[in-house]
N, C-alpha and C positions, 0 to 999 in steps of 0.2 A: 499493500501499501504505499503510495507518497508523497497520501495527506490525509486528514483527518478527516473519515466519511461526513460529519454534521460540523455545519459553520456557520459561528452566530456572528453576522457582521455587526460593522462601525455603527453607533450609536448614532440617531437618524435625529435632527433638528430638533424637530417633535418630542419627542426620549422614543424608547423601546430599539429594540433591534433584530430585526430580519432574522429568520432559521432555518436552513436550510439542509434539507440534509439529498449525503448519496447515493442511490444505489440502479442496479440494474442498467448502470451506465447512465446515469441521469441527472440530473437535477433536480429538486423536488422542495417549491417553501413549502412551510409548516406553520408561519405565519410570522409575526413581530411578540418578539418576552421584553417585558414591562419588570418583570422581575425571575427570579430563579423559580419560582414556585412556574411560572408559566411556563419556563424550558424544559422544568423536569416534566410538566403537562405535556409538553407535547413529546415528550423523548415517550410518554408511556402509550400515547397515541402509536407513535408507530415503529410498538415493542419493546421498547427496550425496558427491561427487568428492573430493573435497580439504575433508573436513570441519574438519582444522585451522584451516585461512585462516579462515575463516568464523568464531572462538568470540569475535574480538573485533570485531568488525562488527556492530552496532547495528542494523542495515537489516536482520540476517537472526538474531540471536540476541539475545534480552531477556534481560537476568539483573536478578530479580524481589528487593528487600528480602532482598538481602544482594552483597556483594563478589563480583568474579567469580570463579571460580574455585575461590573457598571453596567445599567441601560441609558442612562442621562445625558444628553450628550455633554459632554463636561464645559 
């Protein structure tokens, strides 16, 4: 695997971060997360059994263009 299958994109100016998952050769947008709780709900929805355990694992989740767990624009 060359990159993490889950990407939490940069915080938007209005707050929140778009979340995508790479599966079956394509990227799917799961939604906009405004908190870790939102992110966990999205990941549970795609079948990840214990999403809280992978949030800080770079093999699973890539936090782009902003600190991990920060959902508002700086």
